[in-house]
N, C-alpha and C positions, 0 to 999 in steps of 0.2 A: 375487509370491505373490497379491498383493492384486488385479490386475489379473485373473489366471486365474480366481480365485472369482466377480468381478464378470461375467467374459464367460462363465462358464458358467451363473451365476444368469440372465442373460438368454437364453441357450438355454434353458435349462430352462423359462422364463417364458413364451416364445415357444412351445414344445411343450404346456405344460398348461393355458394360457389362450386358448380360443378365443374369437371374437366371436360374442355371442347374437344369433341368427336371430329375426325378427319377420314372425309374417305373421298375415293376419287372415283371418275366417272371418264369413258373414252369416247371421243366421236370419231370412230375408225373409217375412213374412207377408202376404197379400193381406184386401181386405176380407172376402172369405166364411171366412177364417181357416186359409186351405189354406196351406204352407209349401214355399220353393222349394227342391227337392234337385238333385243330379246325382248321376247314376251313370256313372261314369268306364268306359270301354271297357276297362282295364287293371286296375283294383283293384275288388275286390268289394265290395256293398253302396252304400248312399247316403249324399251325405255333402252337408255345407252348402258354398255357395259362396263363393270367395274366393282368396286366393294370398299370394305374397309383397310385403313390405313393402321397397323400392325405397330406393336411398339418394337423401336428399333430400324424401324423402315424410312426411306425417305417416300415421299408422294408417288415420286418415278416408280421407283421399286417396287413399290405397292402394285401401282397400275401394270406394270412387265408381269407380275408374278399373277395378278389375277386375270389377265388378257393370256398368257400362257396354260397356267394351270387348267381354267375354265373354259376359255375359248378358243385355245389352241393357235393364239394370234401370236408369234413372236415378233417384238420389235427388233428391227434393221438399224436404227437411228433413235438419238432421243426424241421423245414427243413434244410437243407444240402444248405450253400452257396458254391455253385461251382465257382461262379466268377463275376466280375463285368465288364462290358462291354461297349462300347460308340459305338452308332449306329451315321454315319457319316450324313445321310438320313434326321434321323428328331432331330439331335442334341441334344438325350437325353442317358443319362448313365440309363442302364437295370441291375439290380441285379440277376441273375439266380440261382433259388435254384433245388436243386434234393429233390423230396420229394415219400419216399416208406412206412410211417407210417401214414395212411389215412383210413378214410370209408366214403364211398359213400351210401347214407340211400337209395336214389332212382334214376336209370338210367338219365344223362341229357337226356332233350329233347331240340331241335334245336329251335331257336326264329327267330326274321325277320332277325336279324344283324350275324346268323350263319346258314351255310346251312348243316354243320355237324359236329358233334365234338363226340368224344368217345374215348376208348381204344383199339389201332392196334397194329399189330407186326408192328417193326419198317421197316421191309421189306414190307407190305402191307399196307400204307400209303392211306386215300381217295384220295390223288392228291398228285402232286410231294411237296416236303419241301421246305419250302422257305430256303434261302442259311443261314441262323443265324440258323433255324431248324436241318438241316442237320448238321451243324458244332456240335451245343451240341450236339445231338446223337451219333456223331462219336466220342467226345472227352469221355463222359460219358460211354459209350457203348461199344467203341473197345479203349480206350486209347490213343487218337489222341493227340497232345499237344496244349494246351489252346490259343485260338488266345483272343486277346484284342478287337478285333471289332465286333461287333454285325453282 
């Protein structure tokens, strides 16, 4: 009787307790105050660059890897953590960093997954920003209160 309860509880626990997913995003601002945004080929709107935190990586390490490998942006100093957010749609936690100290050896060239990416004035983005991108821009550039939702 006791063993049955224990094994049933273990099975229920595995089914209801999923591991948390962690991602990183960067609000990268150049010296002219332009922001680096990405317009994906399959997802509407402009988004902040970033990706998943891999096992064994810290969030800043993942951010540096994603920006360097996918966007050719090399961090010159530690990024500033803007906030930790929860995306209810994807059930993912997202650490958003502000990056101002970086170098870009060569401009980013779009690939099969990216329709357009680069630095743009916040009021001249190549497409309408996603709700989350607009919120982060308003928080960082205009001092809006920080939301905990992505």
